[in-house]
N, C-alpha and C positions, 0 to 999 in steps of 0.2 A: 545480538552481537556478543561474541565471547569477551569477557572482561578479565581483569587481572587474575583471579583464581583459575579460570579456565586456561589462560595462556601459560601461567606458571606451572600448571599440572602438565600441560603438553611439553613444556620445556624440560621438566624433570624426566618425563618419559623418553624424550628423544636423546637427551645428552649422552647417556652411556652407549647408545647405539650408533651415534654419528661422529662423536669426537675421535679424531685420529684418522678418519676416513677421507679419501680424496674423491672429488667430484669428477667422474670420467666423461660424462656426456649429459646433455640436457635436452629434453623434449618439451615443447611448449606450444601453446596457441601462437600462430605465426605473428600476429600483430600485438600481442600482449607482453608486458614486462621487457621492454627494450633494454638491451645492454646486459642482461643477466648471463649471456653466454661467456662473459668475462670471468665467470666463476669456474669454468671448466679447467681441470688440472689443478685446482686450488684445494688445499687441505683444510678441513674443518677443525679449528683449534679449540673452539668452545661454543657453547650455546647460551646466550644471555636473554634477558627480557627487559624492556623498558616500557612501563604502562601496559598497553595491550599489543605491543610489538615484539616479535621474536627476532633475535639478533644472532646470526651465525658468523662467528669470527673466522675470517679467511686470511689471517695475518694482517696485511696492509689494507685489505678490503673487508667489507661487511655486507652480508646478504641479509636484507631486512624484509620480514614478511608480516603482513597484517591480514587477519582472517576475514575482515569485512563482516557481513551479516551471517553468511552460511559457509564460510571456509573451513576446511578440515585438513590437517597435516598429520602424516603418519609414515610408518616404515612398512614396506612389504617385501617379501621374498621374490615374488613375481610381480608383473605389472598388474596393479589392482583392478578388480572388476567393478569399477565405479563409473557412473555415467558422465561425470563432469570433471574429469582430470584436466586441469589447466596447465600444469607443469609437473615434470618428472625429472628428478635429479638422480642419475645413475651413479652409484657409489662403487668404490674399488673392491668391495667385498661381495659384489653381485646384488646387493639389496637396492631398493628404490626409496628415495624420499619423495613423497607425492604431495601435491597440493590440489585438493578437490574443492570446487567452488560453484555450486549450482547457480547462484544469482550474480556471479561475476563482480562482486563489490570488493573482493580481496585485492591486495597489492603485493608485489614483489619488487624490490629495488636492489641494485648493486651499487654501493657507494664506497668512497674512501672511508676508512674507519672513523666514525664519529661525525661525519659530514652529513647532517640531516637537513640542509637547506632546501632540498626539494620536497621535504615532508614537514610543512609548518606545524602541525599538531605535535609531532615528535620533537621538533627542534625547540619549541617553546614550552615543553612539558614541565610541570611542577615536580616536586620531590616524590620519590618512591615512599609509600606509606610505612614500610618497615626499615627505612634507611635512617641514618643519623641526621640527614637533612630535613626530615619531616619533624618540625619543631612546633610546640604548642603556641608560642608567642606570635610568630609570623602567620600561622594559620588563623588564630584568633583575630589578628589585625585585619586580615583579608575578609573574613566572613562578617566582621563588624561593619564593613562597608557595603555588603551585598544588598541589593534591592530585593532579590529573591534567591534563596539559598540553593534550591536544587539545580537550576541551570549553571550556577557557579561550580558545583561539584562535578557536573558533567563536562565542564570545559577543559579538564585536565591541567588547568593552570595552578590550582591551589594544592592538588594532590593527584598523582598519576594512577590510572587504572580503573577508576570508578566509572561504571555505566549505569544503566537504568535499574537493574536488579539490585545491586549493592548499594546504590544511592538511596533507594527506597528503604532498604533494610536498615541502613545506618541511621537514617532520620527517624525511623520508628524506634530503634533501640535508644536513641538519644532524646526521644519524646519531643521532636521538633517538627512543626508543620512544614511541608515541602515548599509552601509559598512564602514562608516567613523571611524577613530581611533583618539586617542589622542585629545579628546575634549578640547577646550579652556574654560576659566572661564565663559564667557557669554553663550556659548553652554551648558555647564554643568548646569548652573542655569536654562536655559529655559527647559532643559530635566527634571530636578528635579521637577519643578512645573507642567510640562505637565503630568508626571506620576501620580501625585496626582489627577490632574483634570480628566484624562480619566478613572481612576479607580473609582473615586467618581461618575462620570456620569453613569458608568456601574452599580454600586450598585443602584443608583437612579432609573435607568431603569430596574432593576431586572434581570440583566444579558443579555448575548447575545445568542440567539438561532439561530444557523445556520442549525443544523440538530437534534442532540440528546438531547441537554440540556433541562431539565425541572426544575422548581424551586421546593421547598419543598412541594408545593401544587399541583404539577403535571401540572403546566401551563407554557406556553412559556414565555421567557424573551422578552423584548422590545427593547433592546439596538442595535440590528441589524439594526433598522431603523434610527440610528443616527451615524453610522460608517462613517468616512471620506474616508478611503482608503482601509481598509481590505476587500478582496473579491470584490473590485471594478475595477479590471483590465479592461482596454479598455473603461472605462467610464471617464467622465470629472472630473477633480479635482474641488472640491467645492470652492477652494480659488482662483484659477487662470484660470481654464478652460483647462489646459493641460491634455493630456491623461495619466491616471494612469497606471503604468507599474508593472509587476510582475517578480521577479527573485528569485533565491535561494541564501540565505545567511546562512552560517553555516548549510546547509542541509535543511533549512526550507523555505517554500514558503513565500515570502516577498513582500509587496505592498508599493509603494511609488510614489510620484509625482516628476518627473525629474526636474521640474522647481522650485518648492518650496523647494525641498531637494537636493540641488546641492552638489556633493561630494567635 
């Protein structure tokens, strides 16, 4: 599933191409994304992001997109030759904003601006990691109560945008076992800054392509070449040389170094 760095990369790619454009027509799967036709004849005023969600500002309305597991969003001059186009937004400059989603887990909503009650994860989402709202003290207080740190990071409630890849990378950088609970003050501080660092590097490297992810230009990300532990089971830890292990934590495949991240 695309995480914050991937969605932010797509946002930056799309923004200069769609801002100021008017949506003239919409083609979509007949039974999917009910109500999005209300975006027809609306002008795109801006493209934002909240966690893993893309937010298209249509003045008093907001078009919200979530890529799910395999979603891809991009711009094309002609109707794209992709097998799983679920929605096509025809713009007034003749270009198409497309939503391709092989596994159909992606979502598109049209809501009044800021009204996310129909999307509980977005509605209850914690602070953005690069915003002034993401503060060390509240974060430390929350992780000090956690019975298991990784599921808390994935919940989106203590910080927005972390998924499996960057949670594993941040925990490794902070030297914290993914099953550890009740983090102390120093551990909390290390994790707080590790989250910012791995997400910033992910954006700098234009996201992580392990299989499906493409950026807003249709190109692969590069961050997979800089991962420390995610997807590296049975390989040597880049810090100490121990063999990286994989286990399941909170139902998710989890990668860690047993030497650097002692429980």
